[in-house]
N, CA, C and O atoms as a Maestro MAE file, in Angstrom:
{
 s_m_m2io_version
 :::
 2.0.0
}

f_m_ct {
 s_m_title
 :::
 protein
 m_atom[296] {
  # First column is atom index #
  i_m_mmod_type
  r_m_x_coord
  r_m_y_coord
  r_m_z_coord
  i_m_residue_number
  s_m_chain_name
  s_m_pdb_residue_name
  s_m_pdb_atom_name
  i_m_atomic_number
  :::
  1 25 -17.024 -19.220 -2.180 1 A "GLY " " N  " 7
  2 3 -16.500 -20.411 -2.779 1 A "GLY " " CA " 6
  3 2 -14.989 -20.350 -2.910 1 A "GLY " " C  " 6
  4 15 -14.370 -19.346 -2.559 1 A "GLY " " O  " 8
  5 25 -14.414 -21.394 -3.400 2 A "PRO " " N  " 7
  6 3 -12.959 -21.453 -3.558 2 A "PRO " " CA " 6
  7 2 -12.419 -20.343 -4.459 2 A "PRO " " C  " 6
  8 15 -12.996 -20.028 -5.500 2 A "PRO " " O  " 8
  9 25 -11.314 -19.769 -4.038 3 A "GLU " " N  " 7
  10 3 -10.588 -18.742 -4.786 3 A "GLU " " CA " 6
  11 2 -11.404 -17.489 -5.071 3 A "GLU " " C  " 6
  12 15 -11.116 -16.771 -6.028 3 A "GLU " " O  " 8
  13 25 -12.413 -17.217 -4.258 4 A "THR " " N  " 7
  14 3 -13.205 -16.012 -4.396 4 A "THR " " CA " 6
  15 2 -12.702 -14.985 -3.393 4 A "THR " " C  " 6
  16 15 -12.513 -15.301 -2.218 4 A "THR " " O  " 8
  17 25 -12.488 -13.771 -3.844 5 A "CYS " " N  " 7
  18 3 -12.056 -12.707 -2.943 5 A "CYS " " CA " 6
  19 2 -13.285 -12.070 -2.292 5 A "CYS " " C  " 6
  20 15 -14.227 -11.664 -2.972 5 A "CYS " " O  " 8
  21 25 -13.252 -11.994 -0.971 6 A "VAL " " N  " 7
  22 3 -14.351 -11.412 -0.203 6 A "VAL " " CA " 6
  23 2 -13.793 -10.303 0.671 6 A "VAL " " C  " 6
  24 15 -12.884 -10.532 1.469 6 A "VAL " " O  " 8
  25 25 -14.328 -9.121 0.525 7 A "GLY " " N  " 7
  26 3 -13.890 -8.002 1.350 7 A "GLY " " CA " 6
  27 2 -14.547 -8.054 2.715 7 A "GLY " " C  " 6
  28 15 -15.721 -8.404 2.836 7 A "GLY " " O  " 8
  29 25 -13.789 -7.706 3.738 8 A "VAL " " N  " 7
  30 3 -14.324 -7.632 5.099 8 A "VAL " " CA " 6
  31 2 -14.174 -6.183 5.548 8 A "VAL " " C  " 6
  32 15 -13.071 -5.723 5.843 8 A "VAL " " O  " 8
  33 25 -15.299 -5.470 5.597 9 A "TYR " " N  " 7
  34 3 -15.316 -4.039 5.897 9 A "TYR " " CA " 6
  35 2 -16.142 -3.802 7.155 9 A "TYR " " C  " 6
  36 15 -17.282 -3.342 7.085 9 A "TYR " " O  " 8
  37 25 -15.557 -4.119 8.301 10 A "VAL " " N  " 7
  38 3 -16.216 -3.933 9.589 10 A "VAL " " CA " 6
  39 2 -15.200 -3.365 10.578 10 A "VAL " " C  " 6
  40 15 -13.991 -3.491 10.383 10 A "VAL " " O  " 8
  41 25 -15.703 -2.740 11.639 11 A "GLU " " N  " 7
  42 3 -14.828 -2.278 12.715 11 A "GLU " " CA " 6
  43 2 -14.177 -3.496 13.354 11 A "GLU " " C  " 6
  44 15 -14.751 -4.585 13.355 11 A "GLU " " O  " 8
  45 25 -12.981 -3.312 13.896 12 A "ARG " " N  " 7
  46 3 -12.290 -4.430 14.546 12 A "ARG " " CA " 6
  47 2 -13.086 -4.890 15.762 12 A "ARG " " C  " 6
  48 15 -13.333 -4.127 16.696 12 A "ARG " " O  " 8
  49 25 -13.482 -6.167 15.721 13 A "SER " " N  " 7
  50 3 -14.273 -6.741 16.805 13 A "SER " " CA " 6
  51 2 -14.291 -8.250 16.626 13 A "SER " " C  " 6
  52 15 -13.589 -8.792 15.773 13 A "SER " " O  " 8
  53 25 -15.078 -8.906 17.415 14 A "LEU " " N  " 7
  54 3 -15.240 -10.345 17.283 14 A "LEU " " CA " 6
  55 2 -15.837 -10.690 15.919 14 A "LEU " " C  " 6
  56 15 -15.516 -11.730 15.344 14 A "LEU " " O  " 8
  57 25 -16.703 -9.820 15.403 15 A "GLU " " N  " 7
  58 3 -17.303 -10.050 14.086 15 A "GLU " " CA " 6
  59 2 -16.250 -10.106 12.984 15 A "GLU " " C  " 6
  60 15 -16.405 -10.850 12.015 15 A "GLU " " O  " 8
  61 25 -15.187 -9.329 13.124 16 A "THR " " N  " 7
  62 3 -14.104 -9.347 12.144 16 A "THR " " CA " 6
  63 2 -13.463 -10.731 12.102 16 A "THR " " C  " 6
  64 15 -13.238 -11.284 11.026 16 A "THR " " O  " 8
  65 25 -13.175 -11.279 13.259 17 A "ALA " " N  " 7
  66 3 -12.558 -12.605 13.327 17 A "ALA " " CA " 6
  67 2 -13.500 -13.679 12.785 17 A "ALA " " C  " 6
  68 15 -13.064 -14.580 12.068 17 A "ALA " " O  " 8
  69 25 -14.770 -13.592 13.119 18 A "VAL " " N  " 7
  70 3 -15.749 -14.573 12.640 18 A "VAL " " CA " 6
  71 2 -15.893 -14.493 11.124 18 A "VAL " " C  " 6
  72 15 -15.920 -15.524 10.452 18 A "VAL " " O  " 8
  73 25 -15.987 -13.289 10.582 19 A "ALA " " N  " 7
  74 3 -16.119 -13.113 9.131 19 A "ALA " " CA " 6
  75 2 -14.890 -13.630 8.396 19 A "ALA " " C  " 6
  76 15 -15.012 -14.293 7.366 19 A "ALA " " O  " 8
  77 25 -13.712 -13.330 8.921 20 A "THR " " N  " 7
  78 3 -12.468 -13.788 8.306 20 A "THR " " CA " 6
  79 2 -12.393 -15.304 8.315 20 A "THR " " C  " 6
  80 15 -12.055 -15.913 7.301 20 A "THR " " O  " 8
  81 25 -12.702 -15.912 9.436 21 A "LEU " " N  " 7
  82 3 -12.680 -17.367 9.552 21 A "LEU " " CA " 6
  83 2 -13.689 -18.014 8.606 21 A "LEU " " C  " 6
  84 15 -13.392 -19.037 7.989 21 A "LEU " " O  " 8
  85 25 -14.873 -17.429 8.489 22 A "ALA " " N  " 7
  86 3 -15.898 -17.976 7.587 22 A "ALA " " CA " 6
  87 2 -15.428 -17.944 6.134 22 A "ALA " " C  " 6
  88 15 -15.636 -18.904 5.392 22 A "ALA " " O  " 8
  89 25 -14.804 -16.858 5.732 23 A "VAL " " N  " 7
  90 3 -14.304 -16.748 4.356 23 A "VAL " " CA " 6
  91 2 -13.229 -17.794 4.109 23 A "VAL " " C  " 6
  92 15 -13.243 -18.470 3.080 23 A "VAL " " O  " 8
  93 25 -12.299 -17.931 5.045 24 A "LEU " " N  " 7
  94 3 -11.211 -18.892 4.878 24 A "LEU " " CA " 6
  95 2 -11.714 -20.337 4.884 24 A "LEU " " C  " 6
  96 15 -11.229 -21.161 4.110 24 A "LEU " " O  " 8
  97 25 -12.676 -20.650 5.746 25 A "LEU " " N  " 7
  98 3 -13.230 -22.010 5.781 25 A "LEU " " CA " 6
  99 2 -13.990 -22.350 4.500 25 A "LEU " " C  " 6
  100 15 -14.070 -23.515 4.112 25 A "LEU " " O  " 8
  101 25 -14.542 -21.339 3.851 26 A "ALA " " N  " 7
  102 3 -15.242 -21.560 2.589 26 A "ALA " " CA " 6
  103 2 -14.272 -21.707 1.422 26 A "ALA " " C  " 6
  104 15 -14.682 -22.007 0.301 26 A "ALA " " O  " 8
  105 25 -12.981 -21.496 1.690 27 A "GLY " " N  " 7
  106 3 -11.978 -21.633 0.641 27 A "GLY " " CA " 6
  107 2 -11.675 -20.348 -0.091 27 A "GLY " " C  " 6
  108 15 -10.920 -20.347 -1.063 27 A "GLY " " O  " 8
  109 25 -12.252 -19.259 0.363 28 A "GLY " " N  " 7
  110 3 -12.030 -17.981 -0.292 28 A "GLY " " CA " 6
  111 2 -10.827 -17.258 0.267 28 A "GLY " " C  " 6
  112 15 -10.157 -17.737 1.182 28 A "GLY " " O  " 8
  113 25 -10.566 -16.104 -0.296 29 A "ALA " " N  " 7
  114 3 -9.490 -15.235 0.175 29 A "ALA " " CA " 6
  115 2 -10.137 -13.954 0.681 29 A "ALA " " C  " 6
  116 15 -10.962 -13.352 -0.006 29 A "ALA " " O  " 8
  117 25 -9.756 -13.540 1.886 30 A "TYR " " N  " 7
  118 3 -10.367 -12.328 2.416 30 A "TYR " " CA " 6
  119 2 -9.495 -11.117 2.099 30 A "TYR " " C  " 6
  120 15 -8.267 -11.194 2.068 30 A "TYR " " O  " 8
  121 25 -10.167 -10.013 1.867 31 A "VAL " " N  " 7
  122 3 -9.500 -8.749 1.598 31 A "VAL " " CA " 6
  123 2 -9.820 -7.834 2.781 31 A "VAL " " C  " 6
  124 15 -10.934 -7.320 2.883 31 A "VAL " " O  " 8
  125 25 -8.842 -7.627 3.679 32 A "PRO " " N  " 7
  126 3 -9.116 -6.784 4.851 32 A "PRO " " CA " 6
  127 2 -9.210 -5.312 4.461 32 A "PRO " " C  " 6
  128 15 -8.294 -4.758 3.853 32 A "PRO " " O  " 8
  129 25 -10.314 -4.698 4.815 33 A "LEU " " N  " 7
  130 3 -10.546 -3.293 4.501 33 A "LEU " " CA " 6
  131 2 -10.734 -2.523 5.797 33 A "LEU " " C  " 6
  132 15 -11.681 -2.782 6.540 33 A "LEU " " O  " 8
  133 25 -9.856 -1.592 6.071 34 A "ASP " " N  " 7
  134 3 -9.956 -0.779 7.276 34 A "ASP " " CA " 6
  135 2 -10.961 0.337 7.023 34 A "ASP " " C  " 6
  136 15 -10.923 0.987 5.979 34 A "ASP " " O  " 8
  137 25 -11.844 0.554 7.962 35 A "THR " " N  " 7
  138 3 -12.854 1.599 7.790 35 A "THR " " CA " 6
  139 2 -12.249 2.996 7.792 35 A "THR " " C  " 6
  140 15 -12.923 3.960 7.429 35 A "THR " " O  " 8
  141 25 -10.978 3.117 8.199 36 A "ALA " " N  " 7
  142 3 -10.299 4.413 8.189 36 A "ALA " " CA " 6
  143 2 -9.659 4.728 6.837 36 A "ALA " " C  " 6
  144 15 -9.194 5.848 6.624 36 A "ALA " " O  " 8
  145 25 -9.629 3.755 5.920 37 A "PHE " " N  " 7
  146 3 -9.041 3.982 4.602 37 A "PHE " " CA " 6
  147 2 -9.885 4.992 3.833 37 A "PHE " " C  " 6
  148 15 -11.105 5.024 3.995 37 A "PHE " " O  " 8
  149 25 -9.250 5.821 2.994 38 A "PRO " " N  " 7
  150 3 -10.015 6.717 2.112 38 A "PRO " " CA " 6
  151 2 -10.818 5.898 1.092 38 A "PRO " " C  " 6
  152 15 -10.441 4.779 0.744 38 A "PRO " " O  " 8
  153 25 -11.905 6.463 0.631 39 A "ALA " " N  " 7
  154 3 -12.787 5.773 -0.312 39 A "ALA " " CA " 6
  155 2 -12.050 5.352 -1.580 39 A "ALA " " C  " 6
  156 15 -12.306 4.270 -2.109 39 A "ALA " " O  " 8
  157 25 -11.141 6.187 -2.074 40 A "ASP " " N  " 7
  158 3 -10.388 5.855 -3.287 40 A "ASP " " CA " 6
  159 2 -9.531 4.611 -3.091 40 A "ASP " " C  " 6
  160 15 -9.432 3.772 -3.986 40 A "ASP " " O  " 8
  161 25 -8.917 4.494 -1.923 41 A "ARG " " N  " 7
  162 3 -8.073 3.319 -1.646 41 A "ARG " " CA " 6
  163 2 -8.915 2.048 -1.562 41 A "ARG " " C  " 6
  164 15 -8.515 1.003 -2.076 41 A "ARG " " O  " 8
  165 25 -10.070 2.132 -0.919 42 A "ILE " " N  " 7
  166 3 -10.956 0.965 -0.824 42 A "ILE " " CA " 6
  167 2 -11.412 0.541 -2.209 42 A "ILE " " C  " 6
  168 15 -11.404 -0.646 -2.534 42 A "ILE " " O  " 8
  169 25 -11.808 1.508 -3.024 43 A "THR " " N  " 7
  170 3 -12.246 1.203 -4.390 43 A "THR " " CA " 6
  171 2 -11.119 0.539 -5.180 43 A "THR " " C  " 6
  172 15 -11.350 -0.444 -5.884 43 A "THR " " O  " 8
  173 25 -9.911 1.069 -5.066 44 A "LEU " " N  " 7
  174 3 -8.770 0.497 -5.769 44 A "LEU " " CA " 6
  175 2 -8.508 -0.944 -5.310 44 A "LEU " " C  " 6
  176 15 -8.304 -1.833 -6.136 44 A "LEU " " O  " 8
  177 25 -8.516 -1.167 -4.003 45 A "MET " " N  " 7
  178 3 -8.268 -2.514 -3.481 45 A "MET " " CA " 6
  179 2 -9.316 -3.509 -3.971 45 A "MET " " C  " 6
  180 15 -8.976 -4.619 -4.380 45 A "MET " " O  " 8
  181 25 -10.586 -3.115 -3.931 46 A "LEU " " N  " 7
  182 3 -11.655 -4.016 -4.368 46 A "LEU " " CA " 6
  183 2 -11.604 -4.275 -5.868 46 A "LEU " " C  " 6
  184 15 -11.894 -5.383 -6.320 46 A "LEU " " O  " 8
  185 25 -11.238 -3.264 -6.633 47 A "THR " " N  " 7
  186 3 -11.146 -3.416 -8.083 47 A "THR " " CA " 6
  187 2 -9.955 -4.289 -8.469 47 A "THR " " C  " 6
  188 15 -10.088 -5.198 -9.288 47 A "THR " " O  " 8
  189 25 -8.797 -4.015 -7.881 48 A "GLU " " N  " 7
  190 3 -7.588 -4.770 -8.213 48 A "GLU " " CA " 6
  191 2 -7.697 -6.251 -7.833 48 A "GLU " " C  " 6
  192 15 -7.147 -7.106 -8.528 48 A "GLU " " O  " 8
  193 25 -8.393 -6.559 -6.748 49 A "THR " " N  " 7
  194 3 -8.526 -7.956 -6.319 49 A "THR " " CA " 6
  195 2 -9.748 -8.639 -6.934 49 A "THR " " C  " 6
  196 15 -9.992 -9.823 -6.700 49 A "THR " " O  " 8
  197 25 -10.507 -7.884 -7.717 50 A "ARG " " N  " 7
  198 3 -11.721 -8.405 -8.361 50 A "ARG " " CA " 6
  199 2 -12.699 -8.981 -7.336 50 A "ARG " " C  " 6
  200 15 -13.284 -10.045 -7.539 50 A "ARG " " O  " 8
  201 25 -12.858 -8.262 -6.249 51 A "THR " " N  " 7
  202 3 -13.762 -8.662 -5.184 51 A "THR " " CA " 6
  203 2 -15.199 -8.468 -5.630 51 A "THR " " C  " 6
  204 15 -15.553 -7.417 -6.164 51 A "THR " " O  " 8
  205 25 -16.032 -9.486 -5.412 52 A "THR " " N  " 7
  206 3 -17.436 -9.401 -5.820 52 A "THR " " CA " 6
  207 2 -18.384 -9.316 -4.633 52 A "THR " " C  " 6
  208 15 -19.553 -8.968 -4.798 52 A "THR " " O  " 8
  209 25 -17.885 -9.633 -3.424 53 A "LEU " " N  " 7
  210 3 -18.720 -9.609 -2.226 53 A "LEU " " CA " 6
  211 2 -17.965 -8.908 -1.106 53 A "LEU " " C  " 6
  212 15 -16.781 -9.162 -0.885 53 A "LEU " " O  " 8
  213 25 -18.666 -8.022 -0.402 54 A "VAL " " N  " 7
  214 3 -18.069 -7.324 0.737 54 A "VAL " " CA " 6
  215 2 -18.981 -7.530 1.942 54 A "VAL " " C  " 6
  216 15 -20.171 -7.216 1.898 54 A "VAL " " O  " 8
  217 25 -18.404 -8.065 3.019 55 A "LEU " " N  " 7
  218 3 -19.132 -8.233 4.271 55 A "LEU " " CA " 6
  219 2 -19.008 -6.941 5.063 55 A "LEU " " C  " 6
  220 15 -17.901 -6.457 5.302 55 A "LEU " " O  " 8
  221 25 -20.143 -6.382 5.471 56 A "THR " " N  " 7
  222 3 -20.152 -5.127 6.208 56 A "THR " " CA " 6
  223 2 -20.995 -5.273 7.471 56 A "THR " " C  " 6
  224 15 -21.528 -6.343 7.767 56 A "THR " " O  " 8
  225 25 -21.098 -4.189 8.191 57 A "HIS " " N  " 7
  226 3 -21.930 -4.103 9.379 57 A "HIS " " CA " 6
  227 2 -22.865 -2.922 9.148 57 A "HIS " " C  " 6
  228 15 -22.486 -1.987 8.442 57 A "HIS " " O  " 8
  229 25 -24.073 -2.927 9.714 58 A "PRO " " N  " 7
  230 3 -24.968 -1.788 9.478 58 A "PRO " " CA " 6
  231 2 -24.363 -0.427 9.836 58 A "PRO " " C  " 6
  232 15 -24.746 0.590 9.257 58 A "PRO " " O  " 8
  233 25 -23.432 -0.402 10.778 59 A "THR " " N  " 7
  234 3 -22.830 0.880 11.152 59 A "THR " " CA " 6
  235 2 -21.776 1.347 10.158 59 A "THR " " C  " 6
  236 15 -21.475 2.540 10.109 59 A "THR " " O  " 8
  237 25 -21.207 0.448 9.367 60 A "THR " " N  " 7
  238 3 -20.178 0.834 8.391 60 A "THR " " CA " 6
  239 2 -20.663 0.743 6.952 60 A "THR " " C  " 6
  240 15 -19.985 1.212 6.037 60 A "THR " " O  " 8
  241 25 -21.810 0.154 6.748 61 A "HIS " " N  " 7
  242 3 -22.325 -0.067 5.387 61 A "HIS " " CA " 6
  243 2 -22.437 1.236 4.591 61 A "HIS " " C  " 6
  244 15 -22.098 1.267 3.408 61 A "HIS " " O  " 8
  245 25 -22.903 2.296 5.222 62 A "HIS " " N  " 7
  246 3 -23.127 3.564 4.511 62 A "HIS " " CA " 6
  247 2 -21.835 4.266 4.100 62 A "HIS " " C  " 6
  248 15 -21.870 5.161 3.256 62 A "HIS " " O  " 8
  249 25 -20.692 3.879 4.680 63 A "THR " " N  " 7
  250 3 -19.428 4.526 4.325 63 A "THR " " CA " 6
  251 2 -18.663 3.780 3.234 63 A "THR " " C  " 6
  252 15 -17.636 4.263 2.758 63 A "THR " " O  " 8
  253 25 -19.154 2.615 2.839 64 A "LEU " " N  " 7
  254 3 -18.504 1.839 1.780 64 A "LEU " " CA " 6
  255 2 -18.775 2.494 0.425 64 A "LEU " " C  " 6
  256 15 -19.926 2.795 0.107 64 A "LEU " " O  " 8
  257 25 -17.729 2.720 -0.375 65 A "PRO " " N  " 7
  258 3 -17.946 3.315 -1.703 65 A "PRO " " CA " 6
  259 2 -18.827 2.411 -2.579 65 A "PRO " " C  " 6
  260 15 -18.787 1.185 -2.468 65 A "PRO " " O  " 8
  261 25 -19.607 3.035 -3.437 66 A "HIS " " N  " 7
  262 3 -20.458 2.278 -4.357 66 A "HIS " " CA " 6
  263 2 -19.587 1.657 -5.449 66 A "HIS " " C  " 6
  264 15 -18.576 2.227 -5.858 66 A "HIS " " O  " 8
  265 25 -19.995 0.496 -5.902 67 A "GLY " " N  " 7
  266 3 -19.251 -0.179 -6.955 67 A "GLY " " CA " 6
  267 2 -20.004 -1.425 -7.419 67 A "GLY " " C  " 6
  268 15 -21.152 -1.635 -7.026 67 A "GLY " " O  " 8
  269 25 -19.377 -2.241 -8.239 68 A "PRO " " N  " 7
  270 3 -20.040 -3.422 -8.779 68 A "PRO " " CA " 6
  271 2 -20.125 -4.582 -7.789 68 A "PRO " " C  " 6
  272 15 -20.664 -5.637 -8.125 68 A "PRO " " O  " 8
  273 25 -19.604 -4.405 -6.575 69 A "TRP " " N  " 7
  274 3 -19.606 -5.495 -5.614 69 A "TRP " " CA " 6
  275 2 -20.936 -5.556 -4.860 69 A "TRP " " C  " 6
  276 15 -21.641 -4.556 -4.727 69 A "TRP " " O  " 8
  277 25 -21.253 -6.736 -4.380 70 A "THR " " N  " 7
  278 3 -22.451 -6.974 -3.585 70 A "THR " " CA " 6
  279 2 -22.068 -6.856 -2.115 70 A "THR " " C  " 6
  280 15 -20.993 -7.304 -1.717 70 A "THR " " O  " 8
  281 25 -22.933 -6.262 -1.313 71 A "THR " " N  " 7
  282 3 -22.653 -6.145 0.116 71 A "THR " " CA " 6
  283 2 -23.587 -7.031 0.906 71 A "THR " " C  " 6
  284 15 -24.736 -7.249 0.520 71 A "THR " " O  " 8
  285 25 -23.086 -7.538 2.012 72 A "LEU " " N  " 7
  286 3 -23.864 -8.390 2.891 72 A "LEU " " CA " 6
  287 2 -23.607 -7.913 4.313 72 A "LEU " " C  " 6
  288 15 -22.466 -7.920 4.776 72 A "LEU " " O  " 8
  289 25 -24.673 -7.495 5.013 73 A "ASN " " N  " 7
  290 3 -24.523 -7.042 6.393 73 A "ASN " " CA " 6
  291 2 -24.440 -8.235 7.330 73 A "ASN " " C  " 6
  292 15 -25.177 -9.210 7.178 73 A "ASN " " O  " 8
  293 25 -23.541 -8.149 8.296 74 A "LEU " " N  " 7
  294 3 -23.392 -9.200 9.302 74 A "LEU " " CA " 6
  295 2 -24.395 -9.000 10.413 74 A "LEU " " C  " 6
  296 15 -24.431 -9.785 11.361 74 A "LEU " " O  " 8
  :::
 }
 m_bond[295] {
  # First column is bond index #
  i_m_from
  i_m_to
  i_m_order
  :::
  1 1 2 1
  2 2 3 1
  3 3 4 2
  4 3 5 1
  5 5 6 1
  6 6 7 1
  7 7 8 2
  8 7 9 1
  9 9 10 1
  10 10 11 1
  11 11 12 2
  12 11 13 1
  13 13 14 1
  14 14 15 1
  15 15 16 2
  16 15 17 1
  17 17 18 1
  18 18 19 1
  19 19 20 2
  20 19 21 1
  21 21 22 1
  22 22 23 1
  23 23 24 2
  24 23 25 1
  25 25 26 1
  26 26 27 1
  27 27 28 2
  28 27 29 1
  29 29 30 1
  30 30 31 1
  31 31 32 2
  32 31 33 1
  33 33 34 1
  34 34 35 1
  35 35 36 2
  36 35 37 1
  37 37 38 1
  38 38 39 1
  39 39 40 2
  40 39 41 1
  41 41 42 1
  42 42 43 1
  43 43 44 2
  44 43 45 1
  45 45 46 1
  46 46 47 1
  47 47 48 2
  48 47 49 1
  49 49 50 1
  50 50 51 1
  51 51 52 2
  52 51 53 1
  53 53 54 1
  54 54 55 1
  55 55 56 2
  56 55 57 1
  57 57 58 1
  58 58 59 1
  59 59 60 2
  60 59 61 1
  61 61 62 1
  62 62 63 1
  63 63 64 2
  64 63 65 1
  65 65 66 1
  66 66 67 1
  67 67 68 2
  68 67 69 1
  69 69 70 1
  70 70 71 1
  71 71 72 2
  72 71 73 1
  73 73 74 1
  74 74 75 1
  75 75 76 2
  76 75 77 1
  77 77 78 1
  78 78 79 1
  79 79 80 2
  80 79 81 1
  81 81 82 1
  82 82 83 1
  83 83 84 2
  84 83 85 1
  85 85 86 1
  86 86 87 1
  87 87 88 2
  88 87 89 1
  89 89 90 1
  90 90 91 1
  91 91 92 2
  92 91 93 1
  93 93 94 1
  94 94 95 1
  95 95 96 2
  96 95 97 1
  97 97 98 1
  98 98 99 1
  99 99 100 2
  100 99 101 1
  101 101 102 1
  102 102 103 1
  103 103 104 2
  104 103 105 1
  105 105 106 1
  106 106 107 1
  107 107 108 2
  108 107 109 1
  109 109 110 1
  110 110 111 1
  111 111 112 2
  112 111 113 1
  113 113 114 1
  114 114 115 1
  115 115 116 2
  116 115 117 1
  117 117 118 1
  118 118 119 1
  119 119 120 2
  120 119 121 1
  121 121 122 1
  122 122 123 1
  123 123 124 2
  124 123 125 1
  125 125 126 1
  126 126 127 1
  127 127 128 2
  128 127 129 1
  129 129 130 1
  130 130 131 1
  131 131 132 2
  132 131 133 1
  133 133 134 1
  134 134 135 1
  135 135 136 2
  136 135 137 1
  137 137 138 1
  138 138 139 1
  139 139 140 2
  140 139 141 1
  141 141 142 1
  142 142 143 1
  143 143 144 2
  144 143 145 1
  145 145 146 1
  146 146 147 1
  147 147 148 2
  148 147 149 1
  149 149 150 1
  150 150 151 1
  151 151 152 2
  152 151 153 1
  153 153 154 1
  154 154 155 1
  155 155 156 2
  156 155 157 1
  157 157 158 1
  158 158 159 1
  159 159 160 2
  160 159 161 1
  161 161 162 1
  162 162 163 1
  163 163 164 2
  164 163 165 1
  165 165 166 1
  166 166 167 1
  167 167 168 2
  168 167 169 1
  169 169 170 1
  170 170 171 1
  171 171 172 2
  172 171 173 1
  173 173 174 1
  174 174 175 1
  175 175 176 2
  176 175 177 1
  177 177 178 1
  178 178 179 1
  179 179 180 2
  180 179 181 1
  181 181 182 1
  182 182 183 1
  183 183 184 2
  184 183 185 1
  185 185 186 1
  186 186 187 1
  187 187 188 2
  188 187 189 1
  189 189 190 1
  190 190 191 1
  191 191 192 2
  192 191 193 1
  193 193 194 1
  194 194 195 1
  195 195 196 2
  196 195 197 1
  197 197 198 1
  198 198 199 1
  199 199 200 2
  200 199 201 1
  201 201 202 1
  202 202 203 1
  203 203 204 2
  204 203 205 1
  205 205 206 1
  206 206 207 1
  207 207 208 2
  208 207 209 1
  209 209 210 1
  210 210 211 1
  211 211 212 2
  212 211 213 1
  213 213 214 1
  214 214 215 1
  215 215 216 2
  216 215 217 1
  217 217 218 1
  218 218 219 1
  219 219 220 2
  220 219 221 1
  221 221 222 1
  222 222 223 1
  223 223 224 2
  224 223 225 1
  225 225 226 1
  226 226 227 1
  227 227 228 2
  228 227 229 1
  229 229 230 1
  230 230 231 1
  231 231 232 2
  232 231 233 1
  233 233 234 1
  234 234 235 1
  235 235 236 2
  236 235 237 1
  237 237 238 1
  238 238 239 1
  239 239 240 2
  240 239 241 1
  241 241 242 1
  242 242 243 1
  243 243 244 2
  244 243 245 1
  245 245 246 1
  246 246 247 1
  247 247 248 2
  248 247 249 1
  249 249 250 1
  250 250 251 1
  251 251 252 2
  252 251 253 1
  253 253 254 1
  254 254 255 1
  255 255 256 2
  256 255 257 1
  257 257 258 1
  258 258 259 1
  259 259 260 2
  260 259 261 1
  261 261 262 1
  262 262 263 1
  263 263 264 2
  264 263 265 1
  265 265 266 1
  266 266 267 1
  267 267 268 2
  268 267 269 1
  269 269 270 1
  270 270 271 1
  271 271 272 2
  272 271 273 1
  273 273 274 1
  274 274 275 1
  275 275 276 2
  276 275 277 1
  277 277 278 1
  278 278 279 1
  279 279 280 2
  280 279 281 1
  281 281 282 1
  282 282 283 1
  283 283 284 2
  284 283 285 1
  285 285 286 1
  286 286 287 1
  287 287 288 2
  288 287 289 1
  289 289 290 1
  290 290 291 1
  291 291 292 2
  292 291 293 1
  293 293 294 1
  294 294 295 1
  295 295 296 2
  :::
 }
}
């Protein structure tokens, strides 16, 4: 929804562009998360931006740090 921060935690691919476009068309703000970032940095970014939803891929889902956010596999 509008003004909602959504994390995008997938390898760079066509899915990244589609996920980013979907978030922006829904009126949200996307938080780009590189899968090479350390877990502490990802946690800090998601916490500071108050992200509640993270879009992932089955291949990267297991490397996402646990937290209060909801994950959705693409």
